[in-house]
C-alpha positions in Angstrom: -57.1 75.0 -1.4 -56.5 78.0 -3.6 -59.7 78.5 -5.6 -57.8 79.8 -8.5 -56.4 76.3 -9.2 -58.1 74.9 -12.2 -57.9 71.2 -11.6 -60.1 70.2 -14.5 -57.7 71.7 -16.9 -55.2 69.0 -16.0 -57.7 66.2 -16.7 -58.6 67.5 -20.1 -56.8 65.7 -22.9 -57.4 68.7 -25.2 -55.1 70.8 -22.9 -51.7 71.0 -24.7 -49.0 70.0 -22.3 -45.9 69.6 -24.4 -44.7 71.5 -27.4 -44.3 69.5 -30.6 -40.6 68.7 -31.0 -39.8 69.1 -27.3 -37.0 66.9 -26.1 -34.7 66.6 -23.0 -31.0 66.5 -22.3 -29.4 65.0 -19.2 -32.7 63.9 -17.7 -31.9 62.2 -14.3 -33.8 59.1 -13.3 -35.5 58.8 -10.0 -32.5 57.9 -7.8 -30.5 60.7 -9.5 -33.3 63.2 -8.9 -33.4 62.3 -5.1 -29.6 62.5 -4.9 -29.6 66.0 -6.6 -32.3 67.1 -4.1 -30.4 65.8 -1.1 -33.2 63.6 0.0 -32.9 60.3 1.8 -32.6 57.4 -0.6 -34.1 54.1 0.7 -31.8 51.1 0.2 -34.6 49.5 -1.9 -34.1 52.4 -4.4 -30.4 52.3 -4.5 -30.2 48.5 -4.9 -30.4 48.5 -8.6 -31.2 45.8 -11.1 -28.4 45.2 -13.6 -30.1 42.9 -16.1 -30.0 44.3 -19.7 -32.5 42.4 -21.8 -31.9 41.7 -25.4 -33.7 44.0 -27.9 -35.9 41.3 -29.5 -39.4 42.7 -29.7 -42.2 40.1 -29.8 -44.0 39.8 -33.2 -47.7 40.8 -33.1 -48.7 37.3 -34.3 -48.2 36.1 -30.8 -50.9 38.5 -29.6 -53.4 37.8 -32.4 -53.1 34.2 -33.7 -55.3 31.7 -31.8 -52.8 28.9 -32.6 -50.5 30.3 -29.8 -53.1 30.1 -27.1 -52.8 26.4 -26.4 -49.0 26.8 -26.5 -49.1 29.6 -23.9 -51.4 27.4 -21.7 -48.9 24.5 -21.8 -45.6 26.5 -21.5 -46.6 29.4 -19.3 -49.9 29.0 -17.4 -49.1 25.3 -16.6 -45.5 26.0 -15.8 -45.2 29.4 -13.9 -46.1 30.7 -10.5 -49.2 32.9 -10.6 -51.3 34.6 -7.9 -54.6 32.8 -7.4 -56.1 34.8 -4.5 -55.4 36.5 -1.3 -55.4 34.6 2.0 -58.1 36.9 3.3 -60.4 35.6 0.5 -60.6 32.3 2.3 -60.2 33.3 6.0 -61.6 30.1 7.6 -60.5 26.5 7.4 -62.6 24.9 4.6 -63.1 28.1 2.7 -62.2 27.8 -1.0 -62.3 29.7 -4.3 -61.7 28.8 -7.9 -58.9 30.4 -9.9 -59.5 30.6 -13.6 -56.8 31.2 -16.2 -57.8 30.7 -19.9 -59.6 27.4 -20.1 -57.9 26.1 -16.9 -59.5 26.0 -13.4 -58.0 25.4 -10.0 -59.4 25.0 -6.5 -57.6 26.8 -3.7 -58.6 25.9 -0.2 -57.5 26.9 3.3 -56.8 23.4 4.6 -55.6 24.5 8.1 -55.3 27.6 10.2 -52.2 28.7 8.3 -52.0 26.2 5.5 -53.3 26.2 1.9 -53.6 23.6 -0.8 -54.6 23.8 -4.4 -55.9 21.2 -6.9 -57.0 20.9 -10.4 -60.7 21.9 -10.1 -62.1 18.7 -11.5 -63.8 15.7 -9.9 -62.1 12.4 -10.5 -65.4 10.8 -11.4 -66.8 12.7 -14.4 -64.7 15.9 -14.2 -67.4 18.4 -13.0 -65.8 21.6 -11.6 -65.9 21.2 -7.8 -65.7 24.9 -6.9 -67.8 27.4 -8.9 -67.6 31.1 -9.5 -68.5 32.1 -6.0 -66.6 31.3 -2.8 -67.6 28.1 -1.0 -66.9 26.6 2.4 -67.2 23.4 4.4 -65.0 20.6 5.8 -65.8 18.4 2.8 -65.3 19.1 -0.8 -68.3 17.4 -2.4 -69.1 17.2 -6.1 -72.6 18.5 -6.8 -73.1 16.0 -9.6 -72.8 12.6 -7.9 -71.6 13.5 -4.4 -68.1 12.1 -4.6 -66.5 13.7 -1.5 -63.0 14.8 -0.7 -61.2 16.0 2.4 -59.5 19.4 2.6 -56.3 17.5 1.8 -57.8 16.4 -1.5 -58.1 12.7 -0.6 -61.3 10.9 -1.7 -63.3 10.0 1.5 -66.6 8.8 0.1 -68.1 7.3 -3.1 -71.8 6.6 -3.1 -72.3 2.9 -4.2 -68.6 2.3 -3.8 -69.1 -1.3 -4.8 -69.7 -0.1 -8.4 -66.1 1.2 -8.6 -63.8 -1.7 -7.8 -60.7 0.1 -9.1 -61.3 3.2 -6.9 -59.5 3.2 -3.6 -61.1 5.5 -1.1 -58.5 7.3 1.0 -55.8 6.6 -1.6 -56.8 8.4 -4.8 -57.9 12.0 -4.7 -57.8 15.4 -6.4 -54.7 16.1 -8.5 -52.6 18.6 -6.6 -50.7 21.6 -7.9 -47.9 23.5 -6.1 -49.2 26.1 -3.6 -47.4 28.6 -1.6 -47.9 32.1 0.0 -46.1 35.4 0.0 -47.3 38.8 1.3 -50.8 37.5 2.1 -51.1 36.3 -1.5 -51.7 32.6 -2.4 -49.8 31.4 -5.5 -50.2 28.2 -7.5 -48.0 26.5 -10.1 -49.5 23.4 -11.9 -46.0 22.1 -12.6 -45.0 19.9 -9.6 -41.4 19.9 -10.6 -41.0 23.7 -11.1 -38.6 25.7 -8.9 -40.1 27.1 -5.7 -42.0 30.3 -5.4 -39.1 31.9 -3.6 -36.8 31.1 -6.5 -39.3 32.6 -9.0 -39.6 35.8 -7.0 -35.9 36.6 -6.9 -35.0 39.8 -5.1 -38.6 40.9 -4.6 -39.3 39.5 -1.1 -36.2 41.2 0.3 -37.4 44.6 -1.0 -40.8 44.1 0.6 -39.6 43.3 4.1 -40.4 46.8 5.3 -43.7 46.8 3.4 -45.3 43.5 4.3 -48.3 43.0 2.1 -49.6 40.4 4.6 -50.3 43.3 6.9 -52.8 44.8 4.4 -56.4 44.1 3.5 -58.3 44.5 0.3 -60.4 47.7 0.3 -61.4 47.5 -3.4 -61.3 44.6 -5.8 -62.4 44.9 -9.4 -62.1 42.7 -12.5 -62.3 44.3 -15.9 -63.1 42.3 -19.1 -61.1 43.7 -22.0 -61.0 42.9 -25.7 -57.3 42.7 -25.8 -54.6 40.0 -25.5 -53.4 39.6 -22.0 -49.8 40.5 -23.0 -50.6 43.9 -24.6 -52.8 44.9 -21.7 -50.1 43.9 -19.2 -47.3 45.7 -21.1 -49.1 49.0 -20.7 -48.2 49.0 -17.1 -44.5 48.2 -17.5 -43.5 51.7 -18.5 -44.3 55.4 -17.8 -43.6 56.5 -21.3 -47.4 56.6 -22.0 -48.2 59.2 -19.3 -47.7 62.1 -21.6 -51.0 61.5 -23.4 -52.8 58.8 -21.3 -52.7 60.3 -17.8 -53.0 64.1 -18.1 -54.5 64.5 -14.6 -51.3 63.1 -13.1 -48.6 65.0 -15.0 -48.5 68.1 -12.8 -47.8 66.0 -9.7 -46.0 62.8 -10.9 -42.8 63.1 -12.8 -43.0 60.3 -15.3 -39.9 61.6 -17.1 -37.8 60.8 -14.0 -39.1 57.2 -13.7 -36.4 54.7 -12.8 -36.5 51.2 -14.3 -34.7 48.1 -12.9 -34.7 44.5 -14.2 -33.4 41.4 -12.4 -33.1 38.0 -14.2 -31.3 34.8 -13.1 -32.9 32.5 -15.7 -35.6 31.5 -13.2 -36.8 34.7 -11.6 -37.8 37.5 -14.1 -38.8 40.6 -12.0 -38.6 44.3 -12.6 -39.6 47.6 -11.0 -40.4 51.2 -11.9 -40.4 54.1 -9.5 -42.0 57.5 -10.3 -41.6 60.5 -8.0 -44.6 62.4 -6.6 -44.9 66.2 -6.1 -42.5 66.5 -9.0 -44.0 68.2 -12.1 -43.5 66.0 -15.1 -40.7 67.1 -17.4 -43.2 67.8 -20.1 -45.0 70.4 -17.9 -42.3 71.5 -15.5 -42.1 75.0 -16.9 -45.8 75.8 -16.3 -46.5 73.9 -13.0 -45.1 75.3 -9.8 -44.2 73.1 -6.9 -47.0 74.8 -5.0 -49.6 73.9 -7.6 -48.3 70.3 -7.7 -48.8 70.2 -3.9 -52.3 71.5 -4.0 -53.3 69.0 -6.7 -51.7 66.1 -4.8 -53.5 67.1 -1.5 -56.8 67.3 -3.4 -56.3 63.9 -5.0 -55.3 62.1 -1.8 -57.9 63.9 0.3 -55.2 65.7 2.4 -55.7 69.1 4.1 -54.9 72.0 1.8 -51.4 73.3 2.4 -51.1 76.5 4.4 -49.7 79.6 2.9 -45.9 79.5 2.5 -45.7 75.7 2.0 -44.7 74.2 -1.3 -42.4 76.9 -2.5 -39.9 74.3 -3.6 -40.2 70.7 -4.6 -38.4 69.6 -1.5 -40.8 71.4 0.8 -43.9 70.2 -1.2 -42.7 66.6 -0.8 -41.9 67.0 2.9 -45.4 68.5 3.6 -47.2 65.9 1.6 -45.3 63.0 3.2 -46.0 64.4 6.7 -49.7 64.7 6.0 -49.8 61.2 4.5 -48.1 59.8 7.6 -50.6 61.6 9.9 -53.6 60.5 7.9 -52.6 56.9 7.8 -51.6 56.9 11.4 -54.9 58.3 12.5 -56.9 55.8 10.3 -55.0 52.6 11.1 -53.0 53.3 14.3 -49.8 52.6 12.5 -46.8 54.8 13.1 -45.4 56.0 9.8 -43.4 58.9 11.2 -40.1 57.2 10.5 -40.8 56.3 6.9 -39.0 57.9 4.1 -40.7 60.5 1.8 -40.2 58.0 -1.0 -42.2 55.3 0.8 -45.0 57.7 1.7 -45.8 59.4 -1.6 -43.9 57.9 -4.6 -45.1 55.1 -6.9 -43.0 51.9 -6.6 -44.4 49.3 -8.9 -43.0 45.8 -9.1 -43.6 43.0 -11.7 -43.1 39.2 -11.6 -43.4 37.1 -14.7 -45.8 36.3 -16.1 -48.5 38.7 -14.9 -48.3 39.9 -11.2 -47.8 43.5 -10.2 -47.4 44.3 -6.4 -46.8 47.9 -5.3 -44.4 49.0 -2.5 -45.1 51.9 -0.2 -48.2 54.1 0.3 -48.1 56.3 -2.9 -50.2 53.7 -4.7 -50.8 50.6 -2.6 -52.3 48.3 -5.3 -51.6 45.1 -7.1 -52.6 44.1 -10.6 -53.0 40.7 -12.2 -53.6 39.8 -15.9 -55.0 36.6 -17.2 -56.3 35.3 -20.6 -60.1 34.9 -20.8 -61.1 31.5 -22.2 -59.3 30.4 -25.3 -59.5 33.6 -27.3 -56.4 35.6 -28.0 -58.7 38.7 -28.2 -60.0 38.7 -24.6 -58.5 39.0 -21.1 -59.2 40.1 -17.5 -57.4 42.7 -15.5 -57.8 42.4 -11.8 -57.0 45.3 -9.5 -56.8 45.3 -5.7 -56.4 48.3 -3.5 -54.6 47.2 -0.3 -54.7 49.3 2.8 -52.9 48.8 6.2 -54.6 46.6 8.8 -55.1 48.0 12.3 -52.3 47.4 14.7 -54.2 44.5 16.3 -54.4 42.8 12.9 -58.1 43.4 12.4 -59.5 44.3 9.0 -62.9 44.5 7.3 -64.0 41.4 5.3 -63.0 41.3 1.6 -65.5 43.4 -0.4 -67.5 41.8 -3.2 -65.7 41.8 -6.5 -66.8 44.5 -8.8 -67.0 43.0 -12.3 -66.6 45.6 -15.1 -67.9 44.2 -18.4 -66.4 44.7 -21.8 -68.3 47.9 -22.6 -68.4 49.4 -19.2 -66.0 51.7 -17.4 -64.7 51.7 -13.8 -66.2 55.2 -13.3 -69.6 53.5 -13.8 -68.9 51.9 -10.4 -68.2 54.7 -7.9 -67.0 52.1 -5.3 -63.9 51.5 -7.4 -62.7 55.0 -6.6 -59.3 56.1 -7.9 -58.5 52.6 -9.2 -61.5 52.6 -11.5 -60.7 56.1 -12.9 -57.0 55.3 -13.6 -58.0 52.0 -15.2 -60.3 53.8 -17.5 -57.5 56.1 -18.6 -55.3 53.1 -19.4 -58.1 51.1 -21.1 -58.8 54.0 -23.4 -55.7 52.8 -25.4 -55.8 49.1 -25.0 -58.5 48.0 -27.4 -57.1 50.4 -30.0 -53.7 48.8 -29.6 -55.2 45.4 -30.3 -57.0 46.8 -33.3 -53.8 48.5 -34.5 -51.9 45.3 -34.3 -54.4 43.7 -36.7 -54.1 46.7 -39.0 -50.3 46.7 -39.1 -48.4 46.0 -42.4 -47.3 42.4 -41.9 -43.8 43.2 -43.0 -43.3 45.4 -39.9 -45.6 43.7 -37.5 -43.6 44.1 -34.3 -43.1 47.1 -31.9 -40.1 49.5 -31.8 -39.1 49.7 -28.1 -37.2 52.4 -26.3 -33.8 51.3 -24.8 -34.6 52.6 -21.3 -38.2 53.9 -21.0 -39.5 50.5 -22.3 -36.7 48.3 -20.9 -39.3 46.4 -18.8 -41.3 45.6 -21.9 -38.2 44.3 -23.5 -37.5 42.2 -20.4 -41.0 40.7 -20.6 -40.5 39.8 -24.2 -37.3 38.1 -23.3 -38.8 36.1 -20.5 -41.9 35.2 -22.7 -39.7 34.0 -25.5 -37.6 32.0 -23.1 -40.7 30.3 -21.7 -42.2 29.7 -25.1 -38.9 28.4 -26.6 -38.9 31.1 -29.3 -35.5 31.8 -30.9 -34.6 35.4 -31.6 
């Protein structure tokens, strides 16, 4: 890499990147940018979402007032599909984990080689949680309190001193089930037994991921961050790229947030959306001072690719072509997977999806993560953000075991845990705003206590507010 490149300059928030008052005219979105560049446009990109959410911003009281927490539990977390774990977390029959959301707890078990079941995590005897905070295993689910025992299908199979419980029918009663289904190697639950299927709740998303099957990936990094914010405001930070200007200075020279494309789909059951941000495209705010060559050098440094030879990266098109080729080579050598026929978009750009209420899977290799957000306990002021970095399995399907979860406490940062890598660093950049947002909501003049949302750059936030209000029964 050219030693004259000052990478640290672009990670320094004091470095001025945009002149006060700077604005844009005729800024193309992602698809328009690719079309102007003459680059291949994947069908997943050109298949656009047409839903236009109403402009009804959610009042801050729903983030701050504890009286809404029980209502959210009843109307959202007991009614919606949510990701509980990955199938790889419970690889063997009898393996099980607990999934906690607010005050609720569920037990998810691999009940057969390719089947999963989920139950309310509560013994029918005296309600003790059956699965604790660490993974468990065994062909019997036994309560540690009084040894009431259940099969992997949830049916009660043994009660010590059964004669003391004449109303209890062993083999008939059992753990209370919840809906359980899988997609992309993820295990989902829905406590509402009458709710529409997971397939219905995902809408168009599965079709778009057919050429990026998440079941063919494994968890390389898993972290959970405790944050002093409401789960909704934390989640909303990842629904738009408008914040990149001041939050992610290190990415601006090589990711064009101003060209981000936003799409929303909504049929009344499925509420999903997507953003796509191009790589190797200097952000509109810095495009006049960052050359394509510099963007390429920074990208290669960030993704641990070989430095580009002299003569490469003179244009954005050439920078993207070189970076995509090197990504395909690196991934192919590491995992034995042939990426040579994949589009540049698939290999380097950021494609982030969202499914209501709180699940974010990513498509492609640019950033192969997923996020999840859940309330912590019964406080409106605390939540947990979970991040997984998913890498391709070997061609024979083999993969390392799931790493131990890295818990990042309230006053800690991801960078305090080097094993979190890039995920931890970017999380820190985003979290630098989040607690201040929550404090700012409390400091707002009550007469104007709701956000002012952009028509396009924040359309996915508006869509979330619409879906949330529909689920909660809030009239605009």
